[in-house]
N, C-alpha and C positions, 0 to 999 in steps of 0.2 A: 598384093598382100599373100601372104603364105597361108596354104590350105593345111598345114602340118597342125597337129593336135597339139597344144600348149603343155608342157611338161606337168604343171601344176593341175590342170583338167584331166591329165591322163591319170595322175595318182589318185586323185579324188574317185575318178570312174573305177578303177581297179580295186581301191578299198571298198567302194559301194558295193561293187560287184561280189567281192569276197565275203562282205558281212552278210549279203543275202544266200549265198551258197552255205554259209557255216550255219548261218539261222534255219534253213530248210534242210541241212543234213542232222542237225540237232533234233528235229522233230521226226524225219523220215526213217530214223532207227528204230522209232516207236510211234507209227501212223495210231495205232490203237489207243496209245495213250493220249496221242493231240486229239483224237476224236471224243474221247471222255472230257477233254477241257472243253471243245466245241459244245459237247451236251451241256455241260455245266453253263455254259454262256445262255444256251437255249431256255436252260430253267431259270437262269438269273434274269433273262429278260422276257419271262412268262411265255415263252415259245416252245413248251416241252413236247408240242404234237409233232415238232420236228426231230425227235429222238432217232428214228430209223434213218434219217439223212446224215447223222453226225459224223460216222466215220467217212462217208462220201465226200462230205465237205472238207473234212480234215484232209484227206487225199488230194482234193482240188486245190485246195490252198498252199499246202507244201509244194504241188508240182508248179504252180504259178511261180511261187517265189523261186524256186529252183530254175526256172526257165527264165526269169528275168535277170537272175544274177548271171547265168551263162550268157544272154544275151548282151549285157551290159559289158561284162568282162571281155567276150570275144569279138565284139563290134558287130553284133548281127541284128539288123533291123534296129538301130539304133535310136530313131524315133518314135517307134513303137515301145521300144524298152523304158525310154525316158517317160513318155505318157503312162505306162504302166507302173513306173516308180513313183511318180506323181501321184495317182489314184492311189496306189497301195498305200504309201506312207501317209497322205492326207488322212483317210478312212481311219488307220489304227492311230494316228495323232489324236484325233477327236474322240475315238474309242477310248484311249486310254486315259485321256483327259477326265472323260467323265468316270471312269473307274476310279480313278484316284481321288475325286472330289466326293464319289460315292461312298468311299469307304472311308473317307475322313469324318464325314457327316455320320456314319455307322459308329465309329470310334468314339467320336463325341456325344453320342446316344440321342442324336437330333432326330434321325429316321432311319429305318433299316431297309435296306433294298436288297440284301443277298447277293451281294456282288461276288464275282470270283476273285478269290485272293492272288492266287497266281496266273498270270496272263498266257503261260506256258510257249511266250516266245522263242526259248531255247529248249523245249520239252523239259526232260528231267535233269538236263547237263547243268543248266544254271537256273536256279530258282530266284525270281525277281518280284518285290513288293509291286502293288499298282503305282506307287509314287515311283519308284526307282523306274520301273516300265516307261512311265509318261517322260522322265526326266531323259531317260534313253532317247526317245522318240523326238524329243525337241532336239536335242544333238544331232539326230540323225537325218532330220528334215531339211536341215541346212544345205548338207552335199547333196540332198536330192535336188532340192531346188536350184542349185548351182550347176549340176548336170541339165536338169531341164532348160533351163534359160541360156545355156551354152551348148544345147545338142547339135546345133548346125554346125559347130566347129569339131565335131566327133565324126569323123568319116565312116561308112560301113566298111565292114571287111572285104577283100577282094573275091568277091562270089557273086555269081547271078542271083536274079530275083529268086528264081526255082531253088538255087542251091542256098540262099539264105534261110528260107522257109524249109526247106528239108532238115538244116540244121536245127531250127526250132522244134521240129515234129520229133527230130532225134532227142534233144533235151528232154521234152515231155514224156519220151517213151521210156527214156534212162530211170527218170524220177518216178513213174508208174510204176515199172516192172521192179525196182529196187523195193518200193513200198510193198507191193503184192507178194514178194517172197517174205517180206518181214510179217505180214499179217498172216500169211498161210502157215509160217513156224513162229519163231519168237524172236524179240530183240536180243542182238548179239552183242550189243555195245550200250553202254550206259552205266548209271550210278544205282540201279536199282537195288534196294535193301534185300532183294529176296533173289539175287542172280547166284549162280553157282559158286559155290565155296563160301558164301556168307552163312554166318551163325544167327539164325534167326530164333534162338531160344530167348534172345533177349526181348522179343515181342510179346513174349507169354510170361504172365506172371507166375512166379513158382512158389507154392505154399510152404510154410516152415514144414522140415521133418522133423517128426517126434518119435520118441521109443519111450515105452513105460519100463521105470526102473524101481526095485523094490527095496526098502530100507529095513536092514535088521540091526538090532544092537545084541552085543555079546554080553551073556548074563553076568560075566565072571568081572570083565574089566570096564562094561559099560560103552565100550567103543563101537561106533555105528561102521557099518559096512553098505555099500551101495551096489545091487546087483542087477544086471539085465535080465529079462526072462530066459534066455537061453543060458545064462551063468546060472540061474537059480536052479534051472532042471539038473544041472551037472552036479550038484551038491549032494552029499551023502546025508544019511539019518543022523550023524552026530553032530552035522550042522544046526538041524533044526532043533536038537536037544540043547544046543551051547547058546543058541542065538533065539531072540524073541521079535517077532514081528513088529515093525514100527508104524511104517505107511507105505503108501504106493505114489509115485510121483511121474508126471509127464515131463520128459526131458528133452530139450531141442537141441537135435543133432546138427540141423542146417537152418540158418536162417532164411526166413521168406525174402522172395527177390521181387522187386515191383516190376512190372514190364517197362521196357524202355518207351514204348507207346501206348497206350492205353488204346483197346477196341478188340483187339484178335481174341476171340472166344470159341469154342467148339461146345455148344449147348446141346444136350440129348433133350427129349421131350419133357423131362422132369426138371430141367433148367440145371442142370450139373454140368459144370465145365471140364471138358475133356483134354482140352489143349495141352497142361501140364503134362500128361501123359504119354505124349506123343513128341512133343517139343524137348523134353526135358536134355541136358547135355549130358547126362549119364545113362540115358537110354542107348544102349549098343546096338538093338535090333533094328533093322531097317523098317521105315513105315512108308507106303505108297499113299500119298493124299490127292484124291480127286478133287480138283478145283472146279465147282460150277456156280459161277457167280450169280447168275440169272437161270433159273432151271427151264423157265418159260422160252429161252433163247439159245438153249442147249442144242449143238449139233449132233442131228440123231446117228449119224455116222460114227461120229467121234464116241457117242455113248456105248455103241455096239463094240467098239474096239476096247472101250475102257472094261465092258463088263467081261470080256474075254481076259483080259489081264487080270483082273479081280478075281476070276476062278483059278486062275494060275497060282496067284498069291495065298489064297485061301486053302489050295489043294497043299501049298509048301509050307504053310503056317505062319505066314508073314503079314503082317498087320497092312491092311486096306482100308480105307475110310475116305467119307467125302466130306465136304465142307461148301456151304452154300450162304448166300444173303437173302434167300427166298424164306417165306413164312413156313410155318409148320403145318397148314394145309397144303401148301403147294408141294413140300416135300412127301408128305404122305400120298399123294397123287402120282408124284414121280416114282417113287417106291414101288409102287403098285403097277405102274405103265411098264417098267423095265425089270419088274420080279428082283428088285435089289436085295440082297440078303447082308450086305456089309453095312456097317454104320454110316447114318447121314447126318452131320452135325450142322446146328443152325449158328451162323453169325449175326446176330441182329443189329443194325446200323440204321441211323436216321438216313432216309432214302434221299435227302437234299445236301445234308452237311458231312455224311460219313460218320467215321473216318471208314473209306472202302478199302480196307486191307485185303481181302479176298481178291478183288478187282485188281489191285496195285501188283498183287503176289504173282499172279497169272493172269496173261493178256489173252489166253486162249479160253474159249468157254465150250467144251471142257479143256482142262490141262490136268497135267499129273506132276506132281513134284516128289522126289525122293528124298527123305531125311532120314540121317543117321546122326546121334549123339547131338541134335540140335541145328547141324549142317545141312545146308542144301547141298546135295550129292549131284543131282542132276534134275532136270525139267524138260517137259516135252509139252509142244501144242499136240492136238489130239490126230492131226495126221501124221506125226512122228511116234505115236504110242510104240513101245517096244513089245512085240509079241513074245517075249519070252525074260525069264530072271536070271540075272547074272549073279551068283551066290558068290 
């Protein structure tokens, strides 16, 4: 009997290994985002007390998936890998089956569970409904079972026992180090709507622009003429002698533009929205926006660096503002704590359902985004805050 791995089994093994590597990579490029998804799961299953462990759980899950993918692809400790795949896929098979059923019951109005709508299996790269995710797992558990029941036909690579375990440790170290780098800085790959070069003015509702015009009628001909306030100021005395005032009207210069996605506001203490002031596509001057999605969790070293940059901006006459999801009371305490002199705006959200646009816009807490003409020019995690401004 041949000990050689059958070709059909090799193909399934390689494809399954690549699938896990792809899945882990799409999440590893934004582990904070997957940590948010993990926290959403905790909230959905009434385990909100696990919130402090959300990011840690995300890093562990991504690392396990990456390690299993490498182990199967390179035939390192295949027996362990096969068991790991079986446990991993069985758990998510039943989890996604429940999520698909629960979401169906919610849609039908039978019962509300507060299920997570996107499993986050492929991060933000591929968004999938719970039903699609379950069907995907139905398809993937089949090759998982094939590999598991044929695991003895797959021989380990030609390494010693110690060598194989060192490879496993290396796989884990690569996954963890990569994620730590992204966590300490910002995701550099992905389809974020807030990445560098994106037009984010579409997320802000632009009010209609109006101008006041004055209507005058010629005394001799009865012909009416419409003038703006500036044009009216340029007229001589003869104009007023020969024309009679009729009315004053508001003329729409630019129609109102609704937001592409509702929910991004920058409200002051009086409830006035200032987002259109800073995100308008015709605002040519730079605006530095400090994102602090949760004031209670803001890194103090990051805030100290932000305060230095804010002072530079204010000295140069450049707009520097902040936005947070925290309450007005928390904002007042925060302003007092750091002696903040720039505006700090509130983006009110439903703490469970969102939309979490401040959190999605900036993974770092705090983080800074540079906006010009509604375009994201640059963005920085707090460890990378610039110390000076390039005019």
